[in-house]
C-alpha positions in Angstrom: 0.0 0.0 0.0 1.5 3.3 -1.0 1.8 6.2 1.5 -0.3 9.3 1.0 1.5 12.4 -0.2 1.1 14.0 3.2 2.8 11.1 5.0 5.8 10.8 2.7 8.9 12.6 4.0 6.9 14.1 6.9 8.9 15.1 10.0 7.0 14.1 13.1 6.7 16.7 15.8 8.6 16.2 19.0 6.1 15.7 21.9 6.6 15.8 25.6 7.7 12.2 26.7 5.0 10.3 28.6 6.0 9.4 32.1 5.7 5.7 32.8 4.7 6.0 36.4 2.2 3.7 38.0 -0.1 4.6 40.8 1.9 2.3 43.1 5.1 4.3 42.2 3.3 7.6 42.9 2.1 6.3 46.3 5.6 4.9 47.1 7.3 8.1 46.3 4.8 10.1 48.4 5.4 8.0 51.4 9.2 7.9 50.8 9.2 11.7 50.6 7.2 11.9 53.9 9.9 9.7 55.5 12.7 11.8 54.1 11.1 15.0 55.5 10.6 13.3 58.9 6.8 13.3 58.8 6.8 10.0 60.6 8.4 9.3 64.0 10.9 6.5 64.6 9.0 3.4 65.8 5.6 4.8 64.6 3.2 2.2 63.3 2.3 2.6 59.6 -0.9 0.9 58.2 -2.3 0.5 54.7 -5.4 2.4 56.0 -3.2 5.4 57.1 -1.4 5.5 53.7 -4.8 5.4 51.9 -5.9 8.4 54.0 -2.7 10.3 53.5 -2.5 10.1 49.7 -6.1 9.5 48.8 -5.3 6.1 47.1 -7.2 2.8 47.2 -6.1 -0.2 49.2 -4.2 -2.1 46.4 -1.6 0.6 45.5 -1.2 1.5 49.1 -0.5 -2.1 50.1 1.9 -2.5 47.1 3.7 0.7 48.1 4.0 -0.5 51.7 5.5 -3.9 50.6 7.9 -2.1 48.3 9.1 0.2 51.1 9.5 -2.8 53.4 11.7 -4.5 50.8 13.8 -1.4 50.6 14.2 -1.2 54.4 12.3 2.1 54.6 9.7 0.4 56.7 10.1 -2.6 59.1 7.8 -5.7 59.2 7.6 -7.0 62.8 7.0 -10.5 64.0 3.4 -9.7 64.8 2.9 -8.6 61.1 2.6 -5.0 62.1 4.7 -2.4 60.2 6.6 0.5 61.7 9.2 3.1 60.9 12.6 1.6 61.8 14.4 2.7 65.0 18.1 3.2 64.5 20.5 2.0 67.1 23.3 4.4 68.0 25.9 2.4 66.0 23.7 2.4 63.0 23.1 6.1 63.2 26.8 6.8 63.6 27.6 4.6 60.5 24.8 6.4 58.5 26.2 9.8 59.5 29.7 8.8 58.2 28.3 7.6 54.9 26.2 10.7 54.5 29.3 12.9 55.1 31.2 11.1 52.4 28.6 10.7 49.7 26.8 14.0 50.2 30.0 15.9 50.5 31.2 14.3 47.2 27.9 15.0 45.4 28.0 18.7 46.5 31.6 19.2 45.4 30.8 17.7 42.0 27.9 20.2 41.7 30.4 23.0 41.3 31.1 22.0 37.7 27.4 22.4 36.8 26.1 25.3 38.9 24.5 28.3 37.2 23.5 31.7 38.6 19.8 30.6 38.7 20.8 27.7 41.0 22.5 30.2 43.4 19.5 32.4 43.3 17.2 29.5 44.1 19.4 28.4 47.0 19.3 31.9 48.5 15.5 31.9 48.2 15.3 28.6 50.0 17.6 29.8 52.7 15.6 33.0 53.2 12.4 30.9 53.5 14.1 28.6 56.0 15.3 31.5 58.0 11.7 32.9 58.2 10.4 29.5 59.2 13.0 29.1 61.9 12.2 32.5 63.4 8.5 31.5 63.6 9.1 28.0 64.8 7.6 26.5 61.6 9.4 23.1 61.6 7.4 21.8 58.6 8.4 24.8 56.5 12.0 24.7 57.6 12.6 21.0 57.1 10.8 20.9 53.7 13.0 23.8 52.6 16.1 22.1 54.0 15.2 19.0 51.9 14.9 21.1 48.7 18.1 23.0 49.5 20.2 19.8 49.8 18.7 17.9 46.9 19.1 20.8 44.5 22.8 20.5 45.1 22.9 16.7 45.0 20.9 16.5 41.8 23.4 18.8 40.1 26.4 16.8 41.2 25.4 13.2 41.7 24.8 10.4 39.2 21.3 8.7 39.3 22.8 5.8 41.3 24.5 7.9 43.9 21.4 10.1 44.2 19.3 7.0 44.9 21.7 6.0 47.7 21.5 9.4 49.2 17.7 9.3 49.1 17.8 5.9 50.9 19.9 7.4 53.7 17.6 10.3 54.1 14.6 7.9 54.4 16.4 6.4 57.4 17.5 9.6 59.0 14.6 11.8 58.2 12.4 10.6 61.1 15.2 11.2 63.6 15.9 14.8 62.3 12.3 15.8 62.8 11.8 14.1 66.2 15.0 15.5 67.6 14.9 19.0 66.1 15.3 21.9 68.5 15.6 25.8 68.2 19.4 25.6 68.5 19.5 23.6 65.3 17.9 26.4 63.3 20.7 28.8 63.9 23.6 26.4 63.3 22.0 25.1 60.1 21.3 28.6 58.8 25.0 29.6 59.4 26.2 26.5 57.5 23.8 26.9 54.7 25.2 30.4 54.1 28.7 28.9 54.0 27.5 26.3 51.5 26.1 29.0 49.2 29.2 31.1 49.4 31.5 28.1 48.6 29.3 27.2 45.6 29.4 30.7 44.4 33.2 30.8 44.7 33.4 27.4 43.0 35.4 26.2 45.9 35.0 22.4 46.0 37.0 21.8 49.2 35.1 24.5 51.2 31.8 23.2 49.9 32.5 19.7 50.9 33.6 20.8 54.3 30.5 22.9 54.8 28.2 20.0 53.9 30.1 17.7 56.3 29.8 20.3 59.0 26.1 20.6 58.4 25.5 16.9 58.7 27.8 16.5 61.7 26.2 19.4 63.6 22.7 17.9 63.0 23.9 14.5 64.1 25.4 16.0 67.3 22.1 17.7 68.0 20.2 14.5 67.5 22.5 12.6 69.9 22.2 15.3 72.6 18.4 15.3 72.4 18.2 11.5 72.5 20.5 11.4 75.5 18.5 14.1 77.3 15.2 12.3 76.7 16.7 9.0 77.9 17.9 10.7 81.1 14.5 12.4 81.7 12.3 9.6 80.5 10.7 12.0 78.0 8.6 10.3 75.3 8.8 11.1 71.6 6.1 13.3 70.1 2.8 11.5 69.8 2.2 9.4 66.6 -1.1 11.2 66.0 0.8 14.4 65.5 3.3 12.7 63.2 0.4 11.3 61.2 -1.1 14.7 60.7 2.3 16.0 59.4 2.5 13.0 57.2 -0.8 13.9 55.5 0.6 17.4 54.8 3.8 15.9 53.3 1.9 13.5 51.1 -0.3 16.3 49.8 2.6 18.3 48.5 4.7 15.3 47.5 8.4 15.7 46.8 9.3 19.1 45.4 12.3 19.2 43.1 14.0 22.5 42.9 
């Protein structure tokens, strides 16, 4: 069969690629993002019903997402078949902190070769927003901004594989950052974020790596101090109901990429 005149030699238009993302993938990413931002507490129970409520999904994709997150180690299946957010032992947390310093420092340093003025401007906007959130005690606003700040850098400098490893580490440490955050952390983090921006603007890889390592190390020190204080005083973590409320907020906005 011969082609019609209009079909012969025709150059097809370039269309926007279709994203092959299933509903299960969307639910998984929403819950993963909530974990990275600390919208769940360490040890908090997570149910299929709660995930359905948070993301507005039906039972099947919510259950599939939960099973996937269990397989990834983001959630923990207990002997009684209940599912919870993992609780990191001190040795595991220290090891995770060391890994974060190495990989995130490397990814940030590699971002120097790809940074543009628009990226610097966006980082300054995020830092200003975090500063405002810190002054008003808005932990949600601060930590969401902190997530966007760091991953803007890492997405510039890291390969897809390294970025996936960094995300996996944030899934494990996110609940701890939120549950142990205190006002002192706002000031220290703001100072170090300013140093990160300055080093990036100067294209100083060594200073940028050092600032990232200092930021991670300061946060880890704060977490250890809060945990030790709570253990000495017998102070419980924030109530799971409060964490679930924040989880619904996180799932609503999903992961924001800068």
